[in-house]
TISE-829700 format. One line per 4 residues: their letters; for each residue x, y, z of N, C-alpha, C, O. Coordinates in nm, 3 decimals, always signed. Atoms other than C-alpha are relative to their C-alpha. Example, Ala and Ser with C-alpha at 12.3 -4.5 7.8 and 13.67 -1.06 7.14 Angstrom:
REM TISE-829700
AS> +0.089,-0.119,+0.000,+1.230,-0.450,+0.780,+0.090,+0.120,+0.000,+0.194,+0.118,+0.066 | -0.082,-0.119,-0.006,+1.367,-0.106,+0.714,-0.077,+0.109,+0.073,-0.026,+0.220,+0.090
//
This chain:
REM TISE-829700
MKKV> +0.143,+0.043,-0.032,+2.379,+0.733,+9.954,-0.062,+0.106,-0.044,-0.020,+0.215,-0.006 | +0.124,-0.075,+0.051,+2.086,+0.908,+9.775,-0.057,+0.057,+0.127,-0.076,-0.013,+0.227 | +0.074,-0.093,-0.129,+1.933,+1.157,+10.026,-0.168,-0.050,-0.056,-0.201,-0.045,-0.175 | +0.153,-0.015,+0.017,+1.544,+1.088,+10.039,-0.071,+0.034,+0.105,-0.164,-0.031,+0.153
VKGI> +0.116,-0.054,-0.069,+1.402,+1.282,+10.253,-0.010,+0.122,-0.072,+0.107,+0.143,-0.102 | +0.033,-0.120,+0.097,+1.302,+1.605,+10.045,-0.015,+0.140,+0.099,+0.061,+0.236,+0.094 | +0.022,-0.067,-0.085,+1.146,+1.798,+10.321,-0.141,-0.013,+0.051,-0.224,-0.081,-0.008 | +0.139,+0.010,-0.063,+0.836,+1.848,+10.556,-0.069,+0.111,-0.029,-0.004,+0.214,-0.009
KLIT> +0.105,-0.097,+0.005,+0.548,+2.071,+10.481,-0.112,+0.010,+0.079,-0.211,-0.064,+0.070 | +0.100,+0.018,-0.093,+0.355,+2.181,+10.755,-0.074,+0.128,-0.004,-0.009,+0.230,-0.030 | +0.070,-0.104,+0.011,+0.056,+2.422,+10.768,-0.061,-0.021,+0.150,-0.076,-0.134,+0.196 | +0.023,+0.006,-0.142,-0.060,+2.504,+11.127,-0.111,+0.110,-0.004,-0.106,+0.207,-0.080
FSLL> +0.136,-0.073,-0.008,-0.412,+2.662,+11.225,+0.045,+0.151,-0.044,-0.036,+0.200,-0.122 | -0.006,-0.140,+0.061,-0.279,+3.016,+11.144,+0.013,-0.022,-0.148,+0.014,+0.088,-0.204 | -0.044,+0.019,+0.132,-0.214,+2.902,+10.801,+0.131,+0.030,-0.032,+0.161,+0.039,-0.151 | -0.150,+0.001,+0.002,+0.144,+2.947,+10.847,+0.067,-0.107,-0.051,+0.068,-0.215,+0.009
ILLI> -0.077,+0.114,+0.081,+0.359,+2.747,+10.584,+0.122,-0.031,+0.031,+0.205,+0.045,-0.017 | -0.151,-0.006,-0.034,+0.674,+2.631,+10.717,+0.057,-0.143,-0.082,+0.015,-0.255,-0.054 | -0.050,+0.091,+0.065,+0.892,+2.426,+10.457,+0.169,+0.004,+0.035,+0.263,+0.077,+0.004 | -0.134,+0.043,-0.043,+1.172,+2.238,+10.635,+0.106,-0.110,-0.091,+0.091,-0.230,-0.116
QINN> -0.060,+0.080,+0.105,+1.444,+2.138,+10.403,+0.091,-0.087,+0.130,+0.154,-0.046,+0.227 | -0.125,+0.146,-0.090,+1.639,+1.802,+10.583,+0.092,-0.060,-0.040,+0.083,-0.175,-0.085 | -0.142,+0.079,+0.065,+2.000,+1.742,+10.490,+0.032,-0.120,+0.077,+0.142,-0.156,+0.034 | -0.069,+0.105,-0.084,+2.065,+1.441,+10.738,-0.099,-0.093,-0.083,-0.213,-0.056,-0.110
PTAT> +0.111,+0.075,+0.118,+1.904,+1.160,+10.502,-0.046,-0.156,+0.112,-0.099,-0.255,+0.062 | +0.026,+0.104,-0.085,+1.865,+0.909,+10.847,-0.082,+0.052,+0.102,-0.187,+0.001,+0.142 | +0.127,-0.042,-0.117,+1.717,+1.122,+11.113,+0.029,+0.092,+0.033,+0.149,+0.119,+0.037 | -0.043,-0.142,-0.025,+1.653,+1.484,+11.227,-0.110,+0.002,+0.125,-0.219,-0.053,+0.143
KLNF> +0.089,-0.052,-0.100,+1.532,+1.627,+11.526,-0.103,+0.140,-0.004,-0.045,+0.246,-0.027 | +0.078,-0.116,+0.026,+1.244,+1.887,+11.511,-0.077,+0.026,+0.129,-0.117,-0.040,+0.225 | +0.078,-0.047,-0.149,+1.086,+2.101,+11.744,-0.168,+0.052,-0.042,-0.180,+0.092,-0.158 | +0.114,-0.041,+0.022,+0.708,+2.195,+11.746,-0.103,+0.059,+0.112,-0.180,-0.002,+0.186
NFNT> +0.089,-0.050,-0.114,+0.538,+2.436,+11.960,-0.129,+0.065,-0.067,-0.134,+0.161,-0.143 | +0.154,-0.053,+0.095,+0.133,+2.461,+11.855,-0.032,+0.141,+0.079,-0.136,+0.199,+0.047 | +0.029,-0.156,-0.020,+0.137,+2.804,+12.032,+0.084,+0.083,-0.053,+0.045,+0.196,-0.027 | -0.082,-0.110,+0.037,+0.393,+2.998,+11.884,+0.054,-0.052,-0.194,+0.148,-0.007,-0.261
NRIN> -0.005,+0.072,+0.141,+0.376,+2.798,+11.521,+0.159,+0.002,-0.027,+0.211,+0.076,-0.111 | -0.108,+0.047,+0.034,+0.727,+2.643,+11.559,+0.051,-0.126,+0.016,-0.044,-0.204,+0.030 | -0.039,+0.171,+0.068,+0.877,+2.314,+11.509,+0.072,-0.040,+0.148,+0.160,+0.034,+0.194 | -0.044,+0.001,-0.134,+0.951,+2.153,+11.861,-0.006,-0.132,+0.046,-0.121,-0.175,+0.058
AYEI> +0.011,+0.146,-0.052,+1.031,+1.793,+11.992,-0.020,-0.123,-0.020,-0.047,-0.207,+0.065 | +0.024,+0.147,+0.045,+1.002,+1.505,+11.785,+0.163,-0.034,-0.084,+0.261,+0.035,-0.113 | -0.126,+0.055,+0.131,+1.249,+1.261,+11.553,-0.088,-0.036,-0.094,-0.176,-0.122,-0.092 | +0.054,+0.018,+0.150,+1.140,+1.281,+11.230,+0.093,-0.099,-0.089,+0.213,-0.071,-0.098
YEIK> -0.056,+0.080,+0.091,+1.245,+0.998,+10.991,-0.033,-0.024,-0.134,-0.149,+0.011,-0.159 | +0.046,+0.029,+0.177,+1.214,+0.906,+10.605,-0.069,-0.109,-0.019,-0.042,-0.221,+0.025 | +0.106,+0.122,+0.049,+0.936,+0.712,+10.462,-0.006,+0.026,-0.129,+0.021,+0.144,-0.154 | +0.029,+0.017,+0.115,+0.871,+0.637,+10.104,-0.110,+0.122,-0.022,-0.174,+0.166,+0.073
ENSL> +0.076,-0.114,+0.022,+0.671,+0.918,+9.942,-0.141,-0.110,-0.040,-0.155,-0.215,-0.101 | +0.162,+0.028,+0.000,+0.277,+0.881,+9.980,+0.004,-0.148,+0.059,-0.067,-0.228,-0.003 | +0.007,+0.139,-0.084,+0.329,+0.554,+10.207,-0.082,+0.042,+0.113,-0.145,-0.051,+0.163 | +0.048,-0.024,-0.116,+0.174,+0.785,+10.517,-0.116,+0.097,-0.080,-0.093,+0.183,-0.165
PKVN> +0.135,-0.068,+0.040,-0.210,+0.907,+10.455,+0.043,+0.160,+0.068,+0.116,+0.178,+0.166 | -0.029,-0.129,-0.072,-0.207,+1.305,+10.509,-0.075,+0.075,+0.068,-0.186,+0.103,+0.022 | +0.103,-0.038,-0.165,-0.353,+1.456,+10.837,-0.077,+0.146,-0.022,-0.045,+0.255,+0.025 | +0.039,-0.116,+0.043,-0.568,+1.689,+10.694,+0.016,+0.109,-0.061,-0.065,+0.202,-0.064
SIVE> -0.059,-0.085,+0.086,-0.347,+1.875,+10.474,+0.123,+0.091,+0.100,+0.201,+0.182,+0.072 | -0.099,-0.088,-0.084,-0.157,+1.963,+10.806,+0.152,-0.053,-0.028,+0.239,+0.034,-0.035 | -0.088,+0.018,-0.023,+0.129,+1.728,+10.780,+0.037,-0.070,-0.141,-0.047,-0.149,-0.183 | -0.022,+0.067,+0.125,+0.272,+1.606,+10.458,+0.166,-0.068,-0.025,+0.260,+0.003,-0.059
FYEI> -0.125,+0.051,+0.022,+0.571,+1.374,+10.428,+0.053,-0.040,-0.098,-0.025,-0.109,-0.164 | -0.077,+0.061,+0.139,+0.797,+1.282,+10.148,+0.128,-0.109,-0.005,+0.224,-0.091,+0.070 | -0.072,+0.106,+0.006,+0.994,+0.972,+10.060,+0.105,-0.003,+0.062,+0.222,+0.023,+0.034 | -0.054,+0.098,-0.111,+1.061,+0.809,+10.388,+0.005,-0.120,+0.000,-0.085,-0.195,-0.037
DPNK> -0.020,+0.163,-0.100,+1.217,+0.490,+10.539,-0.086,-0.058,+0.001,-0.124,-0.040,+0.117 | +0.131,+0.117,-0.036,+0.888,+0.212,+10.505,+0.084,-0.041,+0.122,-0.013,-0.050,+0.198 | -0.038,+0.067,-0.132,+1.110,+0.072,+10.833,-0.032,+0.121,+0.116,-0.017,+0.086,+0.233 | +0.037,-0.084,-0.089,+1.009,+0.382,+11.020,-0.115,+0.069,-0.020,-0.131,+0.189,+0.005
ETYL> +0.160,-0.031,+0.054,+0.635,+0.389,+10.888,-0.074,+0.007,+0.134,-0.131,+0.099,+0.193 | +0.111,-0.002,-0.189,+0.471,+0.273,+11.238,+0.048,+0.100,+0.085,-0.029,+0.149,+0.168 | -0.013,-0.087,-0.110,+0.700,+0.515,+11.418,-0.060,+0.117,-0.061,-0.129,+0.187,+0.013 | +0.072,-0.133,+0.062,+0.579,+0.794,+11.196,-0.140,+0.016,-0.001,-0.195,+0.126,+0.005
KEKM> +0.146,-0.024,-0.012,+0.222,+0.702,+11.200,-0.016,+0.035,+0.145,-0.099,+0.121,+0.173 | +0.021,-0.047,-0.146,+0.244,+0.737,+11.571,+0.000,+0.135,+0.001,-0.104,+0.192,+0.031 | -0.038,-0.149,-0.030,+0.394,+1.092,+11.572,-0.107,+0.073,-0.074,-0.165,+0.172,-0.029 | +0.118,-0.057,+0.050,+0.144,+1.165,+11.324,-0.130,+0.030,+0.069,-0.179,+0.143,+0.067
KEYR> +0.085,+0.013,-0.085,-0.132,+1.071,+11.547,+0.010,+0.078,+0.122,-0.091,+0.115,+0.182 | -0.006,-0.084,-0.099,+0.023,+1.263,+11.812,-0.026,+0.123,-0.022,-0.091,+0.183,+0.063 | -0.009,-0.109,+0.106,+0.050,+1.565,+11.564,-0.193,+0.043,+0.012,-0.239,+0.145,+0.063 | +0.141,+0.013,+0.028,-0.350,+1.497,+11.494,-0.031,+0.038,+0.120,-0.076,+0.152,+0.122
LELQ> +0.075,+0.010,-0.116,-0.447,+1.458,+11.864,+0.033,+0.170,+0.050,-0.064,+0.243,+0.069 | -0.025,-0.114,-0.023,-0.271,+1.790,+11.952,-0.049,+0.130,-0.088,-0.084,+0.228,-0.022 | +0.049,-0.064,+0.084,-0.375,+1.992,+11.647,-0.171,+0.011,+0.049,-0.222,+0.121,+0.073 | +0.137,+0.004,-0.028,-0.735,+1.912,+11.730,-0.019,+0.039,+0.149,-0.111,+0.115,+0.179
KEEE> -0.015,-0.076,-0.139,-0.689,+1.997,+12.076,+0.010,+0.150,-0.007,-0.069,+0.216,+0.060 | -0.042,-0.111,+0.019,-0.550,+2.315,+11.978,-0.113,+0.110,-0.100,-0.122,+0.232,-0.112 | +0.128,-0.054,+0.109,-0.853,+2.377,+11.720,-0.142,+0.017,+0.069,-0.240,+0.085,+0.036 | +0.112,-0.017,-0.128,-1.079,+2.314,+12.039,-0.012,+0.124,+0.060,-0.102,+0.206,+0.049
KRQQ> -0.059,-0.120,-0.071,-0.925,+2.561,+12.238,-0.056,+0.138,-0.097,-0.145,+0.220,-0.076 | +0.018,-0.132,+0.110,-0.925,+2.817,+11.942,-0.148,+0.052,-0.006,-0.185,+0.169,+0.005 | +0.161,+0.005,+0.037,-1.311,+2.753,+11.879,-0.035,+0.051,+0.113,-0.116,+0.140,+0.086 | +0.043,-0.017,-0.135,-1.372,+2.814,+12.254,+0.022,+0.102,+0.011,-0.066,+0.160,+0.074
RLNL> -0.070,-0.162,-0.038,-1.177,+3.160,+12.263,-0.087,+0.048,-0.127,-0.167,+0.125,-0.073 | +0.056,-0.064,+0.072,-1.346,+3.273,+11.951,-0.162,-0.021,+0.051,-0.222,+0.085,+0.073 | +0.120,-0.024,-0.017,-1.688,+3.176,+12.037,-0.024,+0.119,+0.145,-0.090,+0.221,+0.127 | -0.035,-0.105,-0.077,-1.627,+3.375,+12.370,+0.029,+0.127,-0.037,-0.047,+0.212,+0.009
KTKI> -0.031,-0.082,+0.063,-1.476,+3.622,+12.196,-0.153,+0.092,-0.060,-0.192,+0.205,-0.030 | +0.101,-0.037,+0.076,-1.788,+3.651,+11.970,-0.093,+0.052,+0.122,-0.148,+0.163,+0.118 | +0.119,-0.014,-0.089,-2.009,+3.651,+12.262,+0.016,+0.178,+0.105,-0.065,+0.267,+0.129 | -0.060,-0.159,-0.070,-1.847,+3.976,+12.458,-0.014,+0.097,-0.147,-0.063,+0.208,-0.125
VNFS> +0.018,-0.076,+0.124,-1.857,+4.133,+12.099,-0.154,+0.080,-0.011,-0.188,+0.198,-0.013 | +0.142,-0.050,+0.006,-2.253,+4.085,+12.072,-0.039,+0.069,+0.103,-0.138,+0.139,+0.084 | +0.063,-0.037,-0.127,-2.294,+4.196,+12.433,+0.017,+0.117,-0.003,-0.078,+0.189,+0.030 | -0.049,-0.098,-0.005,-2.090,+4.478,+12.391,-0.103,+0.119,-0.061,-0.158,+0.210,+0.000
VQFV> +0.047,-0.073,+0.069,-2.246,+4.633,+12.107,-0.177,+0.034,+0.034,-0.230,+0.129,-0.024 | +0.138,-0.036,-0.066,-2.629,+4.634,+12.288,+0.001,+0.115,+0.053,-0.105,+0.177,+0.043 | -0.023,-0.100,-0.073,-2.493,+4.914,+12.485,-0.009,+0.157,-0.075,-0.031,+0.264,-0.019 | +0.002,-0.099,+0.089,-2.476,+5.144,+12.165,-0.106,+0.147,+0.023,-0.222,+0.125,+0.057
GNPY> +0.090,-0.111,-0.066,-2.643,+5.498,+12.241,-0.006,+0.023,+0.123,-0.070,+0.122,+0.157 | +0.042,-0.017,-0.162,-2.631,+5.460,+12.621,+0.099,+0.133,+0.002,+0.176,+0.144,-0.094 | -0.066,-0.091,-0.039,-2.463,+5.783,+12.761,+0.145,-0.032,+0.053,+0.160,-0.124,+0.134 | -0.128,-0.018,-0.046,-2.065,+5.858,+12.808,-0.045,+0.094,+0.148,-0.114,+0.196,+0.153
VSGG> -0.034,-0.057,-0.130,-2.015,+5.940,+13.190,+0.136,+0.016,+0.030,+0.211,-0.071,-0.014 | -0.157,-0.030,-0.021,-1.683,+6.062,+13.294,+0.016,-0.092,+0.149,-0.047,-0.062,+0.250 | -0.010,+0.077,-0.140,-1.571,+5.789,+13.575,-0.115,-0.070,+0.008,-0.134,-0.122,+0.118 | +0.117,+0.096,+0.006,-1.890,+5.604,+13.491,+0.050,-0.115,-0.035,+0.135,-0.132,-0.122
TSLT> -0.044,+0.154,+0.056,-1.860,+5.236,+13.480,-0.149,-0.103,-0.035,-0.152,-0.225,-0.046 | +0.134,+0.102,+0.021,-2.251,+5.122,+13.412,-0.006,+0.015,-0.163,+0.018,+0.114,-0.233 | +0.014,+0.005,+0.132,-2.306,+5.019,+13.083,-0.173,+0.063,-0.053,-0.204,+0.104,-0.166 | +0.152,-0.063,+0.047,-2.703,+5.136,+13.081,+0.005,+0.136,+0.073,-0.059,+0.224,+0.016
NGAD> +0.010,-0.184,-0.090,-2.675,+5.475,+13.303,+0.154,+0.081,-0.066,+0.148,+0.201,-0.092 | -0.081,-0.075,+0.093,-2.334,+5.568,+13.125,+0.158,-0.041,+0.094,+0.180,-0.057,+0.214 | -0.105,+0.038,-0.076,-1.974,+5.484,+13.158,+0.121,+0.079,-0.124,+0.096,+0.099,-0.243 | -0.102,-0.060,+0.070,-1.635,+5.652,+13.029,+0.071,-0.103,-0.075,+0.035,-0.218,-0.050
CSGF> -0.058,+0.088,+0.100,-1.398,+5.478,+12.755,+0.064,-0.159,+0.089,+0.041,-0.274,+0.051 | -0.032,+0.125,-0.053,-1.220,+5.234,+13.021,-0.103,-0.038,+0.032,-0.125,-0.147,-0.020 | +0.068,+0.047,-0.094,-1.515,+5.203,+13.244,-0.088,-0.086,-0.085,-0.127,-0.181,-0.017 | +0.054,+0.048,+0.059,-1.708,+5.065,+12.970,+0.061,-0.134,-0.060,-0.001,-0.241,-0.055
VQAV> -0.082,+0.095,-0.028,-1.443,+4.849,+12.883,+0.001,-0.141,+0.095,-0.009,-0.261,+0.072 | -0.028,+0.092,-0.110,-1.397,+4.694,+13.198,-0.144,-0.026,+0.036,-0.147,-0.123,+0.112 | +0.135,+0.063,-0.046,-1.792,+4.649,+13.258,-0.059,-0.084,-0.100,-0.163,-0.143,-0.072 | +0.020,+0.108,+0.075,-1.812,+4.444,+12.960,+0.067,-0.136,-0.015,+0.017,-0.233,-0.072
FKNF> -0.124,+0.117,-0.044,-1.508,+4.196,+13.043,-0.082,-0.035,+0.137,-0.091,-0.151,+0.176 | -0.002,+0.078,-0.143,-1.646,+4.191,+13.392,-0.102,-0.106,-0.029,-0.098,-0.213,+0.032 | +0.118,+0.079,-0.021,-1.983,+4.040,+13.268,+0.055,-0.131,-0.048,-0.033,-0.216,-0.040 | -0.030,+0.120,+0.064,-1.795,+3.746,+13.114,+0.112,-0.039,+0.150,+0.179,-0.141,+0.135
NITL> -0.097,+0.048,-0.090,-1.571,+3.716,+13.455,+0.187,+0.026,-0.015,+0.283,-0.033,+0.037 | -0.126,-0.049,+0.066,-1.268,+3.896,+13.286,+0.024,+0.133,+0.107,-0.053,+0.229,+0.113 | -0.052,-0.129,-0.072,-1.083,+4.143,+13.536,+0.113,+0.065,-0.057,+0.225,+0.022,-0.084 | -0.093,-0.104,+0.029,-0.944,+4.463,+13.431,+0.012,+0.110,+0.046,-0.078,+0.176,+0.098
PRTA> -0.008,-0.110,-0.075,-0.805,+4.717,+13.538,-0.090,+0.133,-0.013,-0.190,+0.099,-0.077 | +0.122,-0.089,-0.018,-1.025,+5.074,+13.575,+0.044,+0.109,-0.143,-0.034,+0.156,-0.226 | +0.002,-0.082,+0.058,-0.823,+5.285,+13.381,+0.059,-0.010,-0.174,+0.099,-0.123,-0.201 | -0.028,+0.070,+0.091,-0.727,+5.294,+13.015,+0.176,+0.019,-0.029,+0.238,-0.022,-0.127
PDQA> -0.205,+0.019,+0.032,-0.308,+5.347,+13.037,+0.029,-0.157,+0.114,+0.141,-0.207,+0.119 | -0.018,+0.100,-0.043,-0.357,+5.042,+13.260,-0.035,-0.109,-0.068,+0.034,-0.210,-0.064 | +0.044,+0.076,+0.058,-0.585,+4.866,+13.040,+0.091,-0.054,-0.136,+0.080,-0.166,-0.187 | -0.096,+0.055,+0.096,-0.291,+4.884,+12.758,+0.087,-0.068,+0.049,+0.178,-0.088,-0.031
KVGE> -0.120,+0.075,-0.053,-0.067,+4.690,+12.969,-0.041,-0.180,+0.036,+0.037,-0.271,+0.066 | +0.054,+0.113,-0.001,-0.292,+4.394,+12.991,+0.003,-0.111,-0.074,+0.010,-0.083,-0.193 | -0.007,+0.062,+0.079,-0.285,+4.071,+12.868,+0.157,-0.002,-0.120,+0.269,+0.037,-0.086 | -0.076,+0.025,+0.078,-0.084,+3.995,+12.550,+0.003,+0.109,-0.105,-0.104,+0.139,-0.159
EVDI> +0.002,-0.098,+0.104,+0.042,+4.271,+12.303,+0.003,-0.063,-0.153,+0.091,-0.144,-0.182 | +0.009,+0.044,+0.116,-0.038,+4.194,+11.961,-0.007,+0.084,-0.112,-0.073,+0.187,-0.092 | -0.018,-0.072,+0.125,+0.028,+4.334,+11.599,-0.133,+0.028,-0.064,-0.226,-0.052,-0.054 | +0.127,-0.048,+0.031,-0.240,+4.498,+11.453,-0.044,-0.064,-0.139,-0.157,-0.054,-0.187
SSIE> +0.021,+0.144,+0.117,-0.199,+4.222,+11.140,-0.076,-0.113,+0.035,-0.143,-0.184,-0.040 | +0.054,+0.107,-0.060,-0.312,+3.993,+11.356,-0.121,+0.006,+0.134,-0.140,-0.072,+0.228 | +0.097,-0.043,-0.091,-0.602,+4.175,+11.540,-0.122,-0.116,-0.006,-0.133,-0.185,-0.107 | +0.072,+0.102,+0.031,-0.885,+3.941,+11.618,-0.150,+0.073,+0.100,-0.119,+0.145,+0.195
IGDI> +0.082,-0.025,-0.058,-1.236,+4.021,+11.756,+0.022,+0.000,+0.146,+0.096,-0.083,+0.199 | -0.043,+0.037,-0.165,-1.248,+4.097,+12.149,+0.137,+0.054,+0.033,+0.190,+0.044,+0.144 | -0.144,-0.025,-0.049,-0.919,+4.229,+12.135,-0.022,+0.180,+0.072,-0.104,+0.256,+0.022 | -0.009,-0.155,-0.017,-0.852,+4.600,+12.332,+0.066,+0.068,-0.033,+0.182,+0.037,-0.010
ISYG> -0.052,-0.108,+0.087,-0.754,+4.906,+12.142,+0.032,+0.057,+0.060,-0.063,+0.072,+0.138 | -0.067,-0.094,-0.109,-0.517,+5.156,+12.370,+0.001,+0.117,-0.125,+0.034,+0.078,-0.238 | -0.019,-0.133,+0.064,-0.524,+5.513,+12.196,+0.061,+0.087,+0.079,+0.057,+0.077,+0.202 | -0.065,-0.075,-0.044,-0.327,+5.783,+12.249,+0.093,+0.106,-0.100,+0.112,+0.082,-0.219
YNGI> -0.107,-0.112,+0.059,-0.084,+6.096,+12.148,+0.123,-0.024,+0.082,+0.126,-0.040,+0.204 | -0.119,-0.001,-0.082,+0.295,+6.073,+12.198,+0.017,-0.076,+0.093,+0.076,-0.044,+0.197 | -0.030,+0.144,-0.104,+0.294,+5.746,+12.373,-0.083,-0.009,+0.127,-0.061,-0.086,+0.221 | +0.067,+0.020,-0.120,+0.020,+5.831,+12.609,-0.112,-0.036,+0.003,-0.193,+0.038,-0.053
VGHS> +0.139,+0.030,+0.054,-0.274,+5.653,+12.616,-0.125,+0.047,+0.088,-0.147,+0.024,+0.207 | +0.152,-0.100,-0.051,-0.603,+5.852,+12.691,-0.152,-0.070,-0.039,-0.262,-0.021,-0.017 | +0.113,+0.016,+0.062,-0.834,+5.622,+12.519,-0.014,-0.140,-0.032,+0.065,-0.186,-0.114 | +0.044,+0.161,+0.025,-1.002,+5.228,+12.525,-0.113,-0.032,-0.052,-0.222,+0.013,-0.019
AIYI> +0.136,+0.004,+0.075,-1.219,+5.078,+12.275,+0.008,-0.164,-0.019,+0.112,-0.208,+0.028 | +0.027,+0.133,-0.020,-1.319,+4.686,+12.221,+0.022,-0.034,-0.177,-0.073,+0.014,-0.239 | -0.001,+0.018,+0.129,-1.223,+4.582,+11.848,-0.108,-0.114,-0.041,-0.103,-0.221,+0.019 | +0.108,+0.078,+0.005,-1.551,+4.413,+11.686,+0.023,-0.053,-0.117,-0.077,-0.110,-0.160
GDNK> +0.011,+0.000,+0.139,-1.419,+4.354,+11.339,-0.047,+0.060,-0.089,-0.139,+0.140,-0.073 | +0.044,-0.095,+0.099,-1.442,+4.476,+11.008,+0.008,+0.150,-0.006,-0.065,+0.240,-0.047 | -0.028,-0.138,-0.014,-1.218,+4.748,+11.109,-0.098,+0.097,+0.073,-0.114,+0.216,+0.042 | +0.087,-0.094,-0.087,-1.469,+4.873,+11.370,+0.051,-0.029,+0.160,+0.116,-0.124,+0.201
IVHS> -0.010,+0.013,-0.103,-1.461,+4.946,+11.707,-0.131,+0.030,+0.085,-0.225,+0.072,+0.018 | +0.128,-0.005,-0.065,-1.743,+4.966,+12.003,+0.076,+0.118,+0.142,+0.160,+0.077,+0.222 | -0.059,-0.047,-0.101,-1.640,+5.217,+12.245,-0.054,+0.129,+0.035,-0.092,+0.206,-0.053 | +0.088,-0.125,-0.022,-1.792,+5.517,+12.506,+0.131,+0.107,-0.059,+0.254,+0.102,-0.054
STPE> -0.092,-0.104,+0.068,-1.661,+5.817,+12.326,+0.015,+0.108,+0.037,+0.121,+0.143,+0.087 | -0.011,-0.134,-0.093,-1.744,+6.148,+12.441,-0.140,+0.026,+0.064,-0.226,-0.062,+0.071 | +0.116,+0.008,-0.099,-2.017,+6.286,+12.649,-0.098,+0.085,-0.126,-0.216,+0.114,-0.104 | +0.120,-0.014,+0.088,-2.172,+6.416,+12.315,-0.020,-0.116,-0.091,-0.122,-0.111,-0.159
LGIR> +0.025,+0.145,+0.059,-2.158,+6.075,+12.153,-0.037,-0.118,+0.052,-0.104,-0.203,-0.006 | +0.059,+0.137,-0.064,-2.205,+5.813,+12.393,+0.090,-0.137,-0.046,+0.201,-0.141,-0.099 | -0.043,+0.124,+0.028,-2.141,+5.472,+12.349,-0.030,-0.025,-0.154,-0.143,+0.003,-0.195 | +0.055,-0.030,+0.137,-2.120,+5.419,+11.962,+0.137,-0.103,-0.050,+0.237,-0.136,+0.013
IDNM> -0.082,+0.066,+0.103,-1.938,+5.224,+11.697,+0.046,+0.091,-0.112,-0.028,+0.158,-0.185 | -0.074,-0.073,+0.094,-1.666,+5.381,+11.486,+0.097,-0.051,-0.059,+0.112,-0.165,-0.016 | -0.115,+0.066,+0.043,-1.370,+5.293,+11.296,+0.077,+0.018,+0.059,+0.085,+0.122,+0.125 | -0.089,+0.007,-0.074,-1.073,+5.170,+11.433,+0.123,+0.066,+0.021,+0.208,+0.053,+0.109
NIMP> -0.115,-0.119,+0.022,-0.846,+5.461,+11.293,-0.058,+0.115,+0.012,-0.059,+0.202,-0.076 | +0.052,-0.146,-0.009,-1.030,+5.732,+11.475,+0.115,+0.086,+0.077,+0.099,+0.207,+0.092 | -0.094,-0.085,-0.035,-0.712,+5.841,+11.632,+0.142,-0.140,+0.017,+0.128,-0.261,-0.001 | -0.141,+0.052,+0.040,-0.318,+5.716,+11.643,-0.063,-0.142,+0.153,-0.116,-0.133,+0.264
IISI> -0.001,+0.101,-0.096,-0.333,+5.369,+11.807,+0.138,-0.071,+0.040,+0.227,-0.110,-0.035 | -0.167,-0.022,-0.106,-0.036,+5.315,+12.095,+0.008,-0.171,+0.023,+0.123,-0.213,+0.036 | -0.015,+0.067,-0.041,-0.135,+4.962,+12.167,-0.149,-0.124,-0.046,-0.269,-0.100,-0.058 | +0.128,+0.101,+0.034,-0.339,+4.614,+12.072,+0.009,-0.128,+0.138,+0.110,-0.197,+0.149
RRVI> -0.004,+0.094,-0.130,-0.400,+4.382,+12.401,-0.093,-0.114,-0.036,-0.203,-0.107,-0.090 | +0.091,+0.100,+0.006,-0.518,+4.062,+12.398,-0.033,-0.111,+0.143,+0.059,-0.187,+0.172 | +0.038,+0.029,-0.145,-0.685,+3.916,+12.748,-0.057,-0.123,-0.030,-0.049,-0.195,+0.070 | +0.047,+0.112,+0.026,-0.861,+3.604,+12.567,+0.119,-0.094,-0.068,+0.154,-0.073,-0.184
N> -0.102,+0.024,+0.105,-0.582,+3.387,+12.468,+0.037,-0.191,+0.054,+0.120,-0.257,-0.007
//
């Protein structure tokens, strides 16, 4: 019997394209986890090519048996709803991160004070980061080494505004900063320079942490 399923092309929010070749012409169980861009727990059957509408270029099915068309339409609705929910959450996170960045850069020019946590009167690096996030009801540890352990670690290729960058030498964290986009950070630098915006590559990066996810 001629196989009628050629594959499923799935484009997730992160624009990761997954092309799954299905060898079973009757049915295949797939998993799709929307948080990890993996496929997770739906039974996908074959339909005829172009017999179902495309879902915002998210899911495209090829040559599927029309007897399963109703079933797949329902599954595609489920996909659409899940994707819409995730997009709403993603937008909410982005809005919060944007507010954090806009808030943090207001204090550029204020002093560096060792042990300080005041955004106006002076803060050290970790005190600055802690105070900024505290304004948005996000509790962080007080020291740079502890801030390097909070939330989720992310790769530099996936860095987003509002992420915390931990710096140091020989694997020892000694500085914290907030990523504000365009390869820039805002941080409380030194007693001489105070709170300022710098290039993110001011010193070796040990960890990038995401506390808004």
